[in-house]
N, C-alpha and C positions, 0 to 999 in steps of 0.2 A: 582564482585560486594563486596564491603567491607562485613566482617563478623558483622552480625546484623542490617545491612543496609534495610529499607523497599523495598521489591521488587517492581518494576515501574508496573502501571497498564496500560493497553493497550486498548483503544478504535479504534474500526474498522467500518470503514465506506463504505458500499457495494451499489450497485444499483441493483444486479442481482443474479445469483446463488451461488455466495461467494466461488469460488474454493479456491482462494488464503487464503481468510478469513479461511477455513477448515485447510487448510496447517498450517497456523499461531498459531490456536488453538490447533491442535495437537501437534505443537512443544512447545507452553507453558505447555502443560498437561504432556507431557512425559520428561520433564526437558532439553530439548535442548535450550529452550530460559528462562532465569531466571526472568519471569516476569507473570504475571497474567492479563486474561483478565478483562475488567472493564465494557465493554458493547458494543453490534453491533448496529448501526444505519443504516437503510436504508432511502434513500430518495423515495424511490417507495413502496407503499402498498403492499404487497403480494409478495415481492421480496424473490426468493427460499433460498437464504441464512438465513433469518429470521429463519425460520424452523429448519435448520441445527445447527444454535446457540443456540437454544431453548433446542433441544434434547443434546446438550453438557451442557446444565445447565448455559449459559451466558447470562445473562440479554438482552433484546433487546428493541428498539423504531424503530417508524417510525417517521420521520419529512418531510412530503409530501413536494416537493419542490414547486408543483402546488398549494397547500393550503395554504403556508405561503409565501407571498411576502412581499416586493421586496426579492433579493438575499441576502442583508445583514440580514433583517428579519430571514430568514431561518439559515443563519450561527449562528444568536445569540440565535435562538431555539436548534440547534446542539449542542452549546458551553454550555448552560445549561444542558442539558443532558449530556454530558461529564464529566462537574465539580460535576454534582450531584453524578456521578459514581467515582469520585476520580481520573479522568483520568491523565496520564502522558505523554502518547504519542500515537500518531495518526496514524493509519496506514489505508492508501486508498487501497481498494481490489476490483477493478472494481467498483469504485464511479465513476460515469459519470457527475460529475459537475466540473466546473473548481472553485477553491477557491478563495476567497478574501482575502486581506490583513487583514481582520478582524480575522479570523480564524488562519491563516497562522502566524499573529502577536502574538495570545494569546500562539501558543505553536512554536514559534518561534526555529527551528533546531531540532524538536521534530515531524515533521510530514513527514511520510514516503509514495513513492508510487513506484510500480514497471510498468515498460512499457516494451512491447514485442519488443524491439530493443536495439540495441548497443549506446545509446545517445552519442555524439550529433546527429547520424544518425536517420533519419526517426522518429521526433516527431510527435505526434498527433495522430489521429484517422488514422486507416486501416495501421499500421506499416509494418504487414507481407506483405500485398499486394505491399506497395511502396517499400519493400527490393526487392521482386521479378521482380516488374517492373524496378528495377534500375539494375538487372542483378547481385547483390553480390552474392559472394560466402559464405560469413559467415555474420550471422547476430546472434540475441540474446536476452537477457534481462538485464534490469537494475534497481537496486533500487537505487533511490536517495531520496535527502531531499529535500522538496517542496518549492518551492520560489514563489514570484508572477507572473513569466513567465510559461508558458506550458512546461512542460519535460525538466525543464532548470536547476533545482538545482543540487548541489553539487552530486557526485556519490558515492556511499559506496561500493556497488559491483557490477559486472558484470559477466556473464556466455556467452559463445560462443556458438552456434548452426550453424552446416554446413546446407547451402543449396543445398539439393539434385536434382539430374537430376528428372524431373517429379513432381515437387512439385507443389502444389497448396496452397492457401492461406491457405485452411482449414488443409492440412497435416503439413505444416511448422509452423501453428499455435499450433497444438497439442504438436509438439516436442518441442516448445518454452514453452508452459505451463508447461511441465513436469519440466524443468529447473526451472522457477518460483517458483513451489512448493518447491524446494530445497533451492533457493538464497534467497527469500524472510525471511524465519526465521533465516537464518545465519545472515541477515543484522540486522533484527531487536535484535536477539542476542549481536551483538555489541553494537547496540544504548542502549539497556537496560542495559548492563554491564557498562556505563558510560565511557567506554575507547574512544568513538570518540571525536576527536577534530577537529574543523573547523580552516582552514589556507586559507583564501580567497574562491577558489573555490576547493581546496583539502581537501579531509578527511584523516586525520591521527589517527593512534592509539597510546594512551597515554599509 
């Protein structure tokens, strides 16, 4: 980050416990990511991650997708919260809603997601089960820039995780999650630094 530049502010969207959210908050607090959290938004009232964020001193908000419809109205409400808190980058951390072009367009190239597979393999839900069913020997996790298609946008970073004999979806998920907690802050650090350059589907460092 250039000397004297304002540190970017990161909004995090969650639906549940927020373990990746916690990893991102920790990385921003301890200086591994040169950015500051702006707000944590949950689309599910009572999501466990809200309490974790509040305990870390981060503003929180609930924009219930069941109470604010249709989908575009829900996203407009989230954008209003994100902008009120001066958000520059948006991170999805277990946010179980597909985004529309409305929010993606507002933060084009600055919305990140983490997926528990080596994309483009096994997009969508139950990626760990799909990897086991397919019989792959290596899977992992991917941080990518979100576009209008599911688990499709340009790849920022990936980490490989071997599939072990006797693995279940639960045991494999646990080992992948450990790598997610390491990978996501590294990817956010790159984006926050302003060094990411998009060249078609390729992500390059300036």
